[in-house]
N, CA, C and O atoms as a GROMACS GRO file, in nm:
protein
  624
    1MET      N    1   7.430  11.755  10.105
    1MET     CA    2   7.440  11.693   9.976
    1MET      C    3   7.338  11.757   9.884
    1MET      O    4   7.224  11.780   9.924
    2THR      N    5   7.379  11.785   9.762
    2THR     CA    6   7.286  11.836   9.663
    2THR      C    7   7.296  11.749   9.539
    2THR      O    8   7.403  11.697   9.506
    3THR      N    9   7.185  11.735   9.471
    3THR     CA   10   7.184  11.664   9.344
    3THR      C   11   7.141  11.763   9.239
    3THR      O   12   7.039  11.830   9.256
    4ALA      N   13   7.217  11.773   9.131
    4ALA     CA   14   7.185  11.868   9.026
    4ALA      C   15   7.169  11.795   8.894
    4ALA      O   16   7.237  11.694   8.870
    5ALA      N   17   7.081  11.843   8.808
    5ALA     CA   18   7.061  11.781   8.677
    5ALA      C   19   7.185  11.803   8.590
    5ALA      O   20   7.220  11.718   8.508
    6VAL      N   21   7.251  11.917   8.608
    6VAL     CA   22   7.373  11.946   8.532
    6VAL      C   23   7.488  11.956   8.631
    6VAL      O   24   7.484  12.038   8.723
    7ALA      N   25   7.589  11.875   8.613
    7ALA     CA   26   7.702  11.874   8.704
    7ALA      C   27   7.778  12.006   8.696
    7ALA      O   28   7.800  12.059   8.587
    8GLN      N   29   7.818  12.058   8.813
    8GLN     CA   30   7.890  12.184   8.814
    8GLN      C   31   8.024  12.175   8.884
    8GLN      O   32   8.114  12.253   8.853
    9GLU      N   33   8.041  12.083   8.976
    9GLU     CA   34   8.167  12.070   9.050
    9GLU      C   35   8.265  11.976   8.981
    9GLU      O   36   8.386  11.989   8.999
   10THR      N   37   8.215  11.882   8.905
   10THR     CA   38   8.302  11.783   8.842
   10THR      C   39   8.334  11.822   8.698
   10THR      O   40   8.265  11.902   8.636
   11ARG      N   41   8.441  11.762   8.649
   11ARG     CA   42   8.484  11.785   8.512
   11ARG      C   43   8.499  11.649   8.443
   11ARG      O   44   8.512  11.546   8.509
   12THR      N   45   8.496  11.651   8.311
   12THR     CA   46   8.522  11.529   8.234
   12THR      C   47   8.625  11.561   8.127
   12THR      O   48   8.650  11.677   8.093
   13ALA      N   49   8.684  11.455   8.073
   13ALA     CA   50   8.782  11.470   7.967
   13ALA      C   51   8.765  11.354   7.870
   13ALA      O   52   8.719  11.247   7.909
   14PRO      N   53   8.802  11.374   7.744
   14PRO     CA   54   8.792  11.264   7.647
   14PRO      C   55   8.887  11.149   7.685
   14PRO      O   56   8.984  11.169   7.757
   15GLU      N   57   8.857  11.030   7.636
   15GLU     CA   58   8.938  10.912   7.670
   15GLU      C   59   9.085  10.929   7.635
   15GLU      O   60   9.170  10.874   7.705
   16ASP      N   61   9.117  11.003   7.528
   16ASP     CA   62   9.256  11.018   7.486
   16ASP      C   63   9.327  11.134   7.558
   16ASP      O   64   9.441  11.168   7.523
   17TYR      N   65   9.263  11.195   7.656
   17TYR     CA   66   9.321  11.305   7.732
   17TYR      C   67   9.446  11.258   7.806
   17TYR      O   68   9.447  11.152   7.867
   18GLN      N   69   9.552  11.338   7.800
   18GLN     CA   70   9.676  11.309   7.872
   18GLN      C   71   9.674  11.385   8.004
   18GLN      O   72   9.671  11.508   8.006
   19SER      N   73   9.677  11.312   8.114
   19SER     CA   74   9.677  11.375   8.246
   19SER      C   75   9.803  11.457   8.266
   19SER      O   76   9.910  11.418   8.219
   20PRO      N   77   9.793  11.571   8.336
   20PRO     CA   78   9.909  11.658   8.357
   20PRO      C   79  10.003  11.600   8.462
   20PRO      O   80   9.963  11.516   8.542
   21PRO      N   81  10.127  11.646   8.463
   21PRO     CA   82  10.219  11.604   8.570
   21PRO      C   83  10.165  11.648   8.706
   21PRO      O   84  10.111  11.758   8.720
   22ALA      N   85  10.181  11.561   8.805
   22ALA     CA   86  10.138  11.593   8.941
   22ALA      C   87  10.206  11.497   9.037
   22ALA      O   88  10.247  11.387   8.999
   23THR      N   89  10.219  11.541   9.163
   23THR     CA   90  10.282  11.458   9.265
   23THR      C   91  10.190  11.443   9.385
   23THR      O   92  10.100  11.525   9.406
   24ILE      N   93  10.213  11.340   9.462
   24ILE     CA   94  10.133  11.314   9.582
   24ILE      C   95  10.148  11.427   9.684
   24ILE      O   96  10.056  11.454   9.761
   25GLU      N   97  10.264  11.494   9.684
   25GLU     CA   98  10.286  11.605   9.777
   25GLU      C   99  10.187  11.719   9.753
   25GLU      O  100  10.155  11.793   9.847
   26GLN      N  101  10.138  11.734   9.631
   26GLN     CA  102  10.041  11.838   9.600
   26GLN      C  103   9.906  11.813   9.669
   26GLN      O  104   9.821  11.901   9.672
   27MET      N  105   9.888  11.694   9.723
   27MET     CA  106   9.762  11.658   9.787
   27MET      C  107   9.772  11.658   9.940
   27MET      O  108   9.681  11.608  10.006
   28SER      N  109   9.879  11.713   9.996
   28SER     CA  110   9.899  11.710  10.141
   28SER      C  111   9.785  11.777  10.218
   28SER      O  112   9.759  11.741  10.333
   29TRP      N  113   9.717  11.874  10.158
   29TRP     CA  114   9.605  11.943  10.222
   29TRP      C  115   9.488  11.849  10.253
   29TRP      O  116   9.402  11.882  10.335
   30LEU      N  117   9.484  11.733  10.189
   30LEU     CA  118   9.373  11.639  10.205
   30LEU      C  119   9.387  11.551  10.329
   30LEU      O  120   9.288  11.494  10.375
   31VAL      N  121   9.508  11.539  10.383
   31VAL     CA  122   9.532  11.451  10.498
   31VAL      C  123   9.449  11.496  10.617
   31VAL      O  124   9.448  11.613  10.653
   32GLY      N  125   9.379  11.400  10.679
   32GLY     CA  126   9.302  11.429  10.799
   32GLY      C  127   9.168  11.359  10.802
   32GLY      O  128   9.136  11.276  10.718
   33GLN      N  129   9.091  11.397  10.903
   33GLN     CA  130   8.957  11.343  10.926
   33GLN      C  131   8.855  11.450  10.890
   33GLN      O  132   8.869  11.566  10.927
   34TRP      N  133   8.752  11.410  10.816
   34TRP     CA  134   8.651  11.502  10.768
   34TRP      C  135   8.513  11.445  10.800
   34TRP      O  136   8.491  11.324  10.788
   35SER      N  137   8.419  11.530  10.841
   35SER     CA  138   8.286  11.484  10.877
   35SER      C  139   8.182  11.581  10.822
   35SER      O  140   8.203  11.702  10.820
   36GLY      N  141   8.068  11.526  10.777
   36GLY     CA  142   7.961  11.609  10.725
   36GLY      C  143   7.837  11.528  10.702
   36GLY      O  144   7.820  11.419  10.758
   37SER      N  145   7.749  11.580  10.618
   37SER     CA  146   7.628  11.506  10.585
   37SER      C  147   7.641  11.453  10.443
   37SER      O  148   7.706  11.513  10.358
   38GLY      N  149   7.578  11.338  10.422
   38GLY     CA  150   7.588  11.272  10.292
   38GLY      C  151   7.452  11.246  10.231
   38GLY      O  152   7.364  11.331  10.235
   39ILE      N  153   7.437  11.130  10.176
   39ILE     CA  154   7.315  11.092  10.105
   39ILE      C  155   7.195  11.097  10.198
   39ILE      O  156   7.196  11.040  10.307
   40GLY      N  157   7.092  11.166  10.155
   40GLY     CA  158   6.970  11.180  10.233
   40GLY      C  159   6.988  11.257  10.362
   40GLY      O  160   6.904  11.249  10.451
   41GLY      N  161   7.098  11.333  10.375
   41GLY     CA  162   7.125  11.409  10.495
   41GLY      C  163   7.187  11.328  10.608
   41GLY      O  164   7.217  11.383  10.714
   42ALA      N  165   7.207  11.197  10.586
   42ALA     CA  166   7.270  11.112  10.688
   42ALA      C  167   7.418  11.148  10.701
   42ALA      O  168   7.479  11.198  10.607
   43ALA      N  169   7.474  11.121  10.818
   43ALA     CA  170   7.615  11.152  10.844
   43ALA      C  171   7.706  11.076  10.748
   43ALA      O  172   7.678  10.963  10.708
   44ALA      N  173   7.817  11.140  10.712
   44ALA     CA  174   7.920  11.080  10.628
   44ALA      C  175   8.055  11.128  10.678
   44ALA      O  176   8.067  11.238  10.732
   45MET      N  177   8.158  11.044  10.660
   45MET     CA  178   8.293  11.078  10.703
   45MET      C  179   8.392  11.036  10.595
   45MET      O  180   8.370  10.939  10.524
   46GLU      N  181   8.501  11.111  10.585
   46GLU     CA  182   8.609  11.076  10.494
   46GLU      C  183   8.739  11.096  10.569
   46GLU      O  184   8.754  11.193  10.644
   47SER      N  185   8.834  11.006  10.550
   47SER     CA  186   8.965  11.013  10.616
   47SER      C  187   9.073  10.987  10.514
   47SER      O  188   9.058  10.902  10.426
   48TRP      N  189   9.183  11.062  10.525
   48TRP     CA  190   9.299  11.042  10.437
   48TRP      C  191   9.425  11.036  10.523
   48TRP      O  192   9.450  11.124  10.606
   49LEU      N  193   9.504  10.931  10.503
   49LEU     CA  194   9.631  10.915  10.573
   49LEU      C  195   9.742  10.989  10.499
   49LEU      O  196   9.730  11.013  10.379
   50PRO      N  197   9.850  11.025  10.570
   50PRO     CA  198   9.965  11.084  10.501
   50PRO      C  199  10.021  10.984  10.399
   50PRO      O  200  10.000  10.864  10.412
   51PRO      N  201  10.092  11.034  10.298
   51PRO     CA  202  10.145  10.944  10.196
   51PRO      C  203  10.237  10.835  10.254
   51PRO      O  204  10.315  10.859  10.346
   52THR      N  205  10.224  10.718  10.197
   52THR     CA  206  10.318  10.608  10.219
   52THR      C  207  10.381  10.583  10.084
   52THR      O  208  10.318  10.526   9.995
   53GLY      N  209  10.505  10.627  10.067
   53GLY     CA  210  10.567  10.621   9.935
   53GLY      C  211  10.492  10.710   9.839
   53GLY      O  212  10.479  10.830   9.862
   54ASP      N  213  10.441  10.651   9.732
   54ASP     CA  214  10.370  10.729   9.630
   54ASP      C  215  10.218  10.712   9.639
   54ASP      O  216  10.148  10.736   9.540
   55THR      N  217  10.167  10.672   9.756
   55THR     CA  218  10.024  10.643   9.771
   55THR      C  219   9.967  10.705   9.898
   55THR      O  220  10.029  10.699  10.004
   56MET      N  221   9.848  10.764   9.885
   56MET     CA  222   9.769  10.806  10.000
   56MET      C  223   9.647  10.714  10.007
   56MET      O  224   9.582  10.689   9.906
   57VAL      N  225   9.618  10.665  10.126
   57VAL     CA  226   9.503  10.576  10.146
   57VAL      C  227   9.392  10.656  10.213
   57VAL      O  228   9.414  10.728  10.310
   58GLY      N  229   9.271  10.640  10.159
   58GLY     CA  230   9.155  10.709  10.215
   58GLY      C  231   9.039  10.614  10.234
   58GLY      O  232   9.031  10.509  10.170
   59THR      N  233   8.948  10.652  10.325
   59THR     CA  234   8.825  10.578  10.345
   59THR      C  235   8.708  10.676  10.348
   59THR      O  236   8.724  10.792  10.386
   60PHE      N  237   8.593  10.628  10.307
   60PHE     CA  238   8.470  10.705  10.312
   60PHE      C  239   8.365  10.616  10.377
   60PHE      O  240   8.356  10.498  10.344
   61VAL      N  241   8.286  10.672  10.468
   61VAL     CA  242   8.178  10.599  10.534
   61VAL      C  243   8.050  10.679  10.518
   61VAL      O  244   8.042  10.794  10.560
   62GLN      N  245   7.949  10.615  10.455
   62GLN     CA  246   7.816  10.674  10.445
   62GLN      C  247   7.726  10.601  10.543
   62GLN      O  248   7.706  10.480  10.531
   63GLN      N  249   7.672  10.676  10.640
   63GLN     CA  250   7.586  10.615  10.740
   63GLN      C  251   7.441  10.611  10.691
   63GLN      O  252   7.402  10.681  10.598
   64THR      N  253   7.362  10.528  10.757
   64THR     CA  254   7.218  10.527  10.737
   64THR      C  255   7.159  10.638  10.823
   64THR      O  256   7.229  10.697  10.905
   65GLY      N  257   7.033  10.668  10.804
   65GLY     CA  258   6.966  10.768  10.887
   65GLY      C  259   6.961  10.730  11.034
   65GLY      O  260   6.945  10.816  11.121
   66GLU      N  261   6.975  10.599  11.062
   66GLU     CA  262   6.971  10.549  11.200
   66GLU      C  263   7.110  10.540  11.262
   66GLU      O  264   7.124  10.502  11.378
   67GLY      N  265   7.213  10.576  11.186
   67GLY     CA  266   7.349  10.577  11.240
   67GLY      C  267   7.431  10.453  11.211
   67GLY      O  268   7.546  10.445  11.255
   68GLY      N  269   7.377  10.357  11.138
   68GLY     CA  270   7.455  10.240  11.097
   68GLY      C  271   7.533  10.269  10.970
   68GLY      O  272   7.528  10.381  10.918
   69ILE      N  273   7.606  10.171  10.922
   69ILE     CA  274   7.682  10.187  10.797
   69ILE      C  275   7.594  10.150  10.678
   69ILE      O  276   7.539  10.040  10.673
   70ARG      N  277   7.582  10.242  10.584
   70ARG     CA  278   7.511  10.216  10.458
   70ARG      C  279   7.607  10.152  10.359
   70ARG      O  280   7.577  10.049  10.300
   71PHE      N  281   7.726  10.216  10.342
   71PHE     CA  282   7.833  10.160  10.259
   71PHE      C  283   7.962  10.234  10.292
   71PHE      O  284   7.961  10.340  10.355
   72THR      N  285   8.073  10.176  10.249
   72THR     CA  286   8.204  10.239  10.266
   72THR      C  287   8.279  10.236  10.132
   72THR      O  288   8.243  10.162  10.041
   73GLU      N  289   8.383  10.317  10.124
   73GLU     CA  290   8.474  10.315  10.009
   73GLU      C  291   8.616  10.307  10.062
   73GLU      O  292   8.650  10.368  10.163
   74HIS      N  293   8.698  10.231   9.993
   74HIS     CA  294   8.841  10.224  10.022
   74HIS      C  295   8.909  10.287   9.902
   74HIS      O  296   8.890  10.242   9.788
   75MET      N  297   8.990  10.393   9.925
   75MET     CA  298   9.046  10.472   9.815
   75MET      C  299   9.198  10.473   9.819
   75MET      O  300   9.259  10.479   9.926
   76TYR      N  301   9.258  10.469   9.702
   76TYR     CA  302   9.402  10.486   9.686
   76TYR      C  303   9.423  10.604   9.591
   76TYR      O  304   9.373  10.602   9.478
   77LEU      N  305   9.497  10.704   9.636
   77LEU     CA  306   9.540  10.815   9.552
   77LEU      C  307   9.686  10.788   9.523
   77LEU      O  308   9.770  10.795   9.613
   78VAL      N  309   9.718  10.758   9.396
   78VAL     CA  310   9.848  10.703   9.360
   78VAL      C  311   9.921  10.793   9.260
   78VAL      O  312   9.862  10.842   9.163
   79GLU      N  313  10.049  10.814   9.286
   79GLU     CA  314  10.135  10.881   9.189
   79GLU      C  315  10.182  10.774   9.092
   79GLU      O  316  10.248  10.677   9.130
   80GLU      N  317  10.146  10.791   8.965
   80GLU     CA  318  10.172  10.689   8.865
   80GLU      C  319  10.202  10.755   8.731
   80GLU      O  320  10.127  10.841   8.686
   81GLU      N  321  10.312  10.716   8.669
   81GLU     CA  322  10.352  10.772   8.540
   81GLU      C  323  10.354  10.925   8.542
   81GLU      O  324  10.308  10.991   8.449
   82GLU      N  325  10.408  10.980   8.653
   82GLU     CA  326  10.427  11.124   8.672
   82GLU      C  327  10.298  11.204   8.682
   82GLU      O  328  10.297  11.324   8.657
   83THR      N  329  10.188  11.137   8.717
   83THR     CA  330  10.061  11.206   8.740
   83THR      C  331   9.989  11.135   8.856
   83THR      O  332  10.047  11.046   8.919
   84LEU      N  333   9.865  11.172   8.883
   84LEU     CA  334   9.789  11.110   8.991
   84LEU      C  335   9.668  11.035   8.936
   84LEU      O  336   9.606  11.077   8.838
   85VAL      N  337   9.637  10.924   9.001
   85VAL     CA  338   9.519  10.844   8.969
   85VAL      C  339   9.450  10.814   9.101
   85VAL      O  340   9.516  10.785   9.200
   86LEU      N  341   9.316  10.821   9.103
   86LEU     CA  342   9.241  10.783   9.222
   86LEU      C  343   9.163  10.656   9.189
   86LEU      O  344   9.087  10.650   9.093
   87ARG      N  345   9.184  10.553   9.273
   87ARG     CA  346   9.114  10.426   9.256
   87ARG      C  347   9.032  10.399   9.381
   87ARG      O  348   9.075  10.429   9.492
   88LEU      N  349   8.912  10.341   9.361
   88LEU     CA  350   8.830  10.311   9.479
   88LEU      C  351   8.745  10.188   9.457
   88LEU      O  352   8.713  10.150   9.344
   89LYS      N  353   8.709  10.126   9.570
   89LYS     CA  354   8.618  10.013   9.574
   89LYS      C  355   8.512  10.043   9.679
   89LYS      O  356   8.541  10.098   9.784
   90HIS      N  357   8.388  10.004   9.647
   90HIS     CA  358   8.274  10.019   9.739
   90HIS      C  359   8.249   9.889   9.813
   90HIS      O  360   8.271   9.780   9.760
   91PHE      N  361   8.201   9.901   9.937
   91PHE     CA  362   8.165   9.785  10.017
   91PHE      C  363   8.033   9.809  10.088
   91PHE      O  364   8.009   9.918  10.140
   92ASN      N  365   7.947   9.708  10.091
   92ASN     CA  366   7.824   9.713  10.170
   92ASN      C  367   7.861   9.706  10.317
   92ASN      O  368   7.976   9.682  10.352
   93ALA      N  369   7.761   9.725  10.404
   93ALA     CA  370   7.784   9.721  10.549
   93ALA      C  371   7.838   9.586  10.595
   93ALA      O  372   7.906   9.580  10.697
   94ASP      N  373   7.808   9.477  10.522
   94ASP     CA  374   7.859   9.345  10.560
   94ASP      C  375   7.993   9.313  10.495
   94ASP      O  376   8.038   9.198  10.500
   95LEU      N  377   8.058   9.411  10.435
   95LEU     CA  378   8.189   9.405  10.371
   95LEU      C  379   8.189   9.330  10.237
   95LEU      O  380   8.296   9.299  10.185
   96THR      N  381   8.072   9.302  10.181
   96THR     CA  382   8.068   9.248  10.046
   96THR      C  383   8.090   9.364   9.949
   96THR      O  384   8.040   9.474   9.970
   97GLY      N  385   8.165   9.337   9.843
   97GLY     CA  386   8.202   9.442   9.749
   97GLY      C  387   8.097   9.467   9.642
   97GLY      O  388   8.021   9.378   9.605
   98TRP      N  389   8.094   9.591   9.594
   98TRP     CA  390   8.007   9.627   9.483
   98TRP      C  391   8.072   9.586   9.352
   98TRP      O  392   8.007   9.530   9.264
   99GLU      N  393   8.202   9.615   9.340
   99GLU     CA  394   8.274   9.582   9.218
   99GLU      C  395   8.319   9.436   9.225
   99GLU      O  396   8.330   9.378   9.333
  100GLU      N  397   8.344   9.377   9.109
  100GLU     CA  398   8.397   9.240   9.107
  100GLU      C  399   8.530   9.236   9.181
  100GLU      O  400   8.593   9.340   9.203
  101LYS      N  401   8.572   9.118   9.220
  101LYS     CA  402   8.691   9.098   9.305
  101LYS      C  403   8.812   9.180   9.260
  101LYS      O  404   8.873   9.249   9.342
  102ASP      N  405   8.849   9.173   9.134
  102ASP     CA  406   8.969   9.241   9.086
  102ASP      C  407   8.939   9.375   9.018
  102ASP      O  408   9.030   9.436   8.961
  103ASP      N  409   8.816   9.420   9.023
  103ASP     CA  410   8.778   9.546   8.958
  103ASP      C  411   8.773   9.660   9.060
  103ASP      O  412   8.760   9.638   9.180
  104MET      N  413   8.784   9.780   9.009
  104MET     CA  414   8.775   9.902   9.089
  104MET      C  415   8.737  10.016   8.996
  104MET      O  416   8.748  10.003   8.874
  105LEU      N  417   8.694  10.125   9.052
  105LEU     CA  418   8.671  10.246   8.974
  105LEU      C  419   8.803  10.323   8.969
  105LEU      O  420   8.872  10.335   9.070
  106THR      N  421   8.836  10.375   8.852
  106THR     CA  422   8.959  10.451   8.833
  106THR      C  423   8.924  10.589   8.778
  106THR      O  424   8.853  10.601   8.678
  107PHE      N  425   8.975  10.691   8.844
  107PHE     CA  426   8.951  10.830   8.804
  107PHE      C  427   9.084  10.892   8.762
  107PHE      O  428   9.177  10.903   8.843
  108ARG      N  429   9.094  10.933   8.636
  108ARG     CA  430   9.216  10.993   8.583
  108ARG      C  431   9.220  11.143   8.615
  108ARG      O  432   9.116  11.209   8.612
  109LEU      N  433   9.337  11.194   8.645
  109LEU     CA  434   9.353  11.336   8.680
  109LEU      C  435   9.331  11.424   8.557
  109LEU      O  436   9.380  11.395   8.448
  110ILE      N  437   9.257  11.532   8.578
  110ILE     CA  438   9.240  11.635   8.476
  110ILE      C  439   9.323  11.758   8.511
  110ILE      O  440   9.388  11.816   8.425
  111ALA      N  441   9.321  11.797   8.641
  111ALA     CA  442   9.397  11.916   8.681
  111ALA      C  443   9.412  11.919   8.833
  111ALA      O  444   9.325  11.874   8.907
  112VAL      N  445   9.526  11.975   8.878
  112VAL     CA  446   9.546  12.012   9.018
  112VAL      C  447   9.560  12.163   9.017
  112VAL      O  448   9.648  12.218   8.950
  113GLU      N  449   9.474  12.230   9.092
  113GLU     CA  450   9.473  12.376   9.096
  113GLU      C  451   9.473  12.420   9.241
  113GLU      O  452   9.367  12.430   9.303
  114GLY      N  453   9.591  12.445   9.296
  114GLY     CA  454   9.602  12.486   9.435
  114GLY      C  455   9.547  12.379   9.527
  114GLY      O  456   9.602  12.269   9.535
  115CYS      N  457   9.441  12.411   9.595
  115CYS     CA  458   9.378  12.322   9.693
  115CYS      C  459   9.260  12.249   9.630
  115CYS      O  460   9.152  12.240   9.689
  116ALA      N  461   9.280  12.198   9.508
  116ALA     CA  462   9.174  12.125   9.438
  116ALA      C  463   9.236  12.025   9.342
  116ALA      O  464   9.336  12.053   9.276
  117ALA      N  465   9.174  11.908   9.334
  117ALA     CA  466   9.214  11.806   9.237
  117ALA      C  467   9.090  11.765   9.160
  117ALA      O  468   8.990  11.721   9.218
  118TYR      N  469   9.096  11.779   9.028
  118TYR     CA  470   8.985  11.744   8.941
  118TYR      C  471   9.022  11.618   8.864
  118TYR      O  472   9.114  11.617   8.782
  119PHE      N  473   8.949  11.512   8.892
  119PHE     CA  474   8.965  11.386   8.822
  119PHE      C  475   8.846  11.372   8.728
  119PHE      O  476   8.745  11.442   8.745
  120HIS      N  477   8.855  11.284   8.630
  120HIS     CA  478   8.743  11.261   8.540
  120HIS      C  479   8.623  11.215   8.622
  120HIS      O  480   8.621  11.103   8.673
  121SER      N  481   8.522  11.300   8.635
  121SER     CA  482   8.396  11.274   8.705
  121SER      C  483   8.405  11.275   8.858
  121SER      O  484   8.310  11.235   8.924
  122LEU      N  485   8.516  11.320   8.914
  122LEU     CA  486   8.530  11.327   9.060
  122LEU      C  487   8.616  11.447   9.097
  122LEU      O  488   8.721  11.470   9.038
  123THR      N  489   8.571  11.523   9.196
  123THR     CA  490   8.643  11.641   9.243
  123THR      C  491   8.666  11.632   9.392
  123THR      O  492   8.577  11.593   9.468
  124LEU      N  493   8.787  11.669   9.435
  124LEU     CA  494   8.820  11.689   9.576
  124LEU      C  495   8.880  11.829   9.584
  124LEU      O  496   8.979  11.859   9.518
  125ARG      N  497   8.819  11.916   9.667
  125ARG     CA  498   8.874  12.051   9.677
  125ARG      C  499   8.844  12.110   9.814
  125ARG      O  500   8.750  12.070   9.882
  126CYS      N  501   8.927  12.208   9.853
  126CYS     CA  502   8.902  12.281   9.976
  126CYS      C  503   8.771  12.357   9.962
  126CYS      O  504   8.734  12.401   9.853
  127ASP      N  505   8.702  12.370  10.074
  127ASP     CA  506   8.574  12.439  10.077
  127ASP      C  507   8.577  12.530  10.199
  127ASP      O  508   8.535  12.491  10.308
  128GLY      N  509   8.625  12.650  10.180
  128GLY     CA  510   8.644  12.741  10.292
  128GLY      C  511   8.772  12.706  10.366
  128GLY      O  512   8.855  12.631  10.316
  129GLU      N  513   8.788  12.762  10.486
  129GLU     CA  514   8.912  12.745  10.562
  129GLU      C  515   8.936  12.603  10.611
  129GLU      O  516   9.048  12.553  10.602
  130ASP      N  517   8.833  12.536  10.662
  130ASP     CA  518   8.849  12.400  10.716
  130ASP      C  519   8.749  12.303  10.656
  130ASP      O  520   8.704  12.211  10.724
  131GLY      N  521   8.714  12.322  10.529
  131GLY     CA  522   8.616  12.235  10.466
  131GLY      C  523   8.673  12.158  10.348
  131GLY      O  524   8.774  12.196  10.289
  132LEU      N  525   8.607  12.049  10.317
  132LEU     CA  526   8.640  11.965  10.203
  132LEU      C  527   8.513  11.942  10.124
  132LEU      O  528   8.410  11.905  10.181
  133LEU      N  529   8.518  11.963   9.995
  133LEU     CA  530   8.409  11.931   9.906
  133LEU      C  531   8.451  11.810   9.824
  133LEU      O  532   8.558  11.809   9.763
  134ALA      N  533   8.367  11.708   9.822
  134ALA     CA  534   8.388  11.590   9.738
  134ALA      C  535   8.266  11.578   9.649
  134ALA      O  536   8.153  11.577   9.698
  135ALA      N  537   8.286  11.569   9.519
  135ALA     CA  538   8.175  11.559   9.425
  135ALA      C  539   8.203  11.448   9.326
  135ALA      O  540   8.316  11.428   9.283
  136VAL      N  541   8.097  11.376   9.291
  136VAL     CA  542   8.110  11.268   9.194
  136VAL      C  543   7.995  11.278   9.095
  136VAL      O  544   7.879  11.295   9.133
  137ARG      N  545   8.028  11.266   8.968
  137ARG     CA  546   7.929  11.267   8.860
  137ARG      C  547   7.889  11.123   8.833
  137ARG      O  548   7.974  11.034   8.825
  138MET      N  549   7.760  11.100   8.819
  138MET     CA  550   7.714  10.965   8.796
  138MET      C  551   7.589  10.964   8.710
  138MET      O  552   7.517  11.064   8.701
  139LYS      N  553   7.564  10.849   8.648
  139LYS     CA  554   7.442  10.832   8.570
  139LYS      C  555   7.335  10.776   8.662
  139LYS      O  556   7.360  10.683   8.739
  140SER      N  557   7.217  10.833   8.654
  140SER     CA  558   7.104  10.780   8.730
  140SER      C  559   7.021  10.695   8.636
  140SER      O  560   7.067  10.660   8.527
  141ASP      N  561   6.901  10.660   8.675
  141ASP     CA  562   6.815  10.580   8.587
  141ASP      C  563   6.806  10.647   8.451
  141ASP      O  564   6.786  10.768   8.440
  142GLY      N  565   6.820  10.567   8.349
  142GLY     CA  566   6.822  10.623   8.214
  142GLY      C  567   6.960  10.680   8.187
  142GLY      O  568   7.060  10.628   8.237
  143ASP      N  569   6.965  10.785   8.109
  143ASP     CA  570   7.093  10.848   8.074
  143ASP      C  571   7.114  10.981   8.143
  143ASP      O  572   7.207  11.054   8.108
  144GLU      N  573   7.029  11.016   8.239
  144GLU     CA  574   7.041  11.143   8.308
  144GLU      C  575   7.168  11.146   8.393
  144GLU      O  576   7.196  11.051   8.467
  145ILE      N  577   7.243  11.254   8.381
  145ILE     CA  578   7.366  11.272   8.458
  145ILE      C  579   7.332  11.354   8.582
  145ILE      O  580   7.266  11.457   8.573
  146SER      N  581   7.377  11.307   8.696
  146SER     CA  582   7.357  11.382   8.819
  146SER      C  583   7.491  11.392   8.890
  146SER      O  584   7.588  11.327   8.853
  147GLU      N  585   7.495  11.474   8.991
  147GLU     CA  586   7.617  11.495   9.066
  147GLU      C  587   7.585  11.492   9.214
  147GLU      O  588   7.495  11.563   9.261
  148LEU      N  589   7.657  11.410   9.288
  148LEU     CA  590   7.646  11.409   9.434
  148LEU      C  591   7.757  11.498   9.488
  148LEU      O  592   7.873  11.483   9.452
  149VAL      N  593   7.720  11.590   9.576
  149VAL     CA  594   7.817  11.681   9.636
  149VAL      C  595   7.812  11.663   9.787
  149VAL      O  596   7.706  11.676   9.849
  150PHE      N  597   7.928  11.632   9.846
  150PHE     CA  598   7.941  11.615   9.990
  150PHE      C  599   8.026  11.729  10.043
  150PHE      O  600   8.130  11.762   9.986
  151ARG      N  601   7.982  11.788  10.152
  151ARG     CA  602   8.060  11.895  10.217
  151ARG      C  603   8.097  11.849  10.357
  151ARG      O  604   8.012  11.812  10.437
  152PHE      N  605   8.226  11.852  10.383
  152PHE     CA  606   8.280  11.806  10.510
  152PHE      C  607   8.354  11.918  10.581
  152PHE      O  608   8.401  12.013  10.519
  153GLU      N  609   8.363  11.906  10.713
  153GLU     CA  610   8.444  11.994  10.797
  153GLU      C  611   8.555  11.912  10.858
  153GLU      O  612   8.534  11.796  10.895
  154ARG      N  613   8.673  11.971  10.870
  154ARG     CA  614   8.786  11.902  10.934
  154ARG      C  615   8.754  11.879  11.082
  154ARG      O  616   8.706  11.969  11.150
  155VAL      N  617   8.780  11.757  11.130
  155VAL     CA  618   8.752  11.725  11.269
  155VAL      C  619   8.877  11.689  11.348
  155VAL      O  620   8.865  11.657  11.466
  156ASP      N  621   8.995  11.692  11.289
  156ASP     CA  622   9.117  11.661  11.364
  156ASP      C  623   9.205  11.781  11.381
  156ASP      O  624   9.311  11.773  11.441
   0.00000   0.00000   0.00000
């Protein structure tokens, strides 16, 4: 994981940006089990199931340095209005949610380029032959923008 003062892997778009046409089939490269290091060098894993209808379900697990669960994410990659949207919710180790009950984070598609999907402030792309890079742009204390970059290797 690297943190940078200026985001380089993620992209942003204005609120009135129209997402391009895209289908869930374009994301078939993402299906599988992925493992790597995450926050603070602790182990992290991401899994994506094959599409069910117009939706792919994914999970992310960030471990503590001692091997327990720090937090998880439940993700839906959805084909909607002829484009893709990624929605996710965070959960603490005791399964209490970060977001309010009916709220979630929503990332609008900016571009699909081969083996990469760029959403507003979130990137999923191939990283070498059997790697996955996941990056998210976020605000830290104050207004400073940082980027978390996770690198995973396919394990299935």
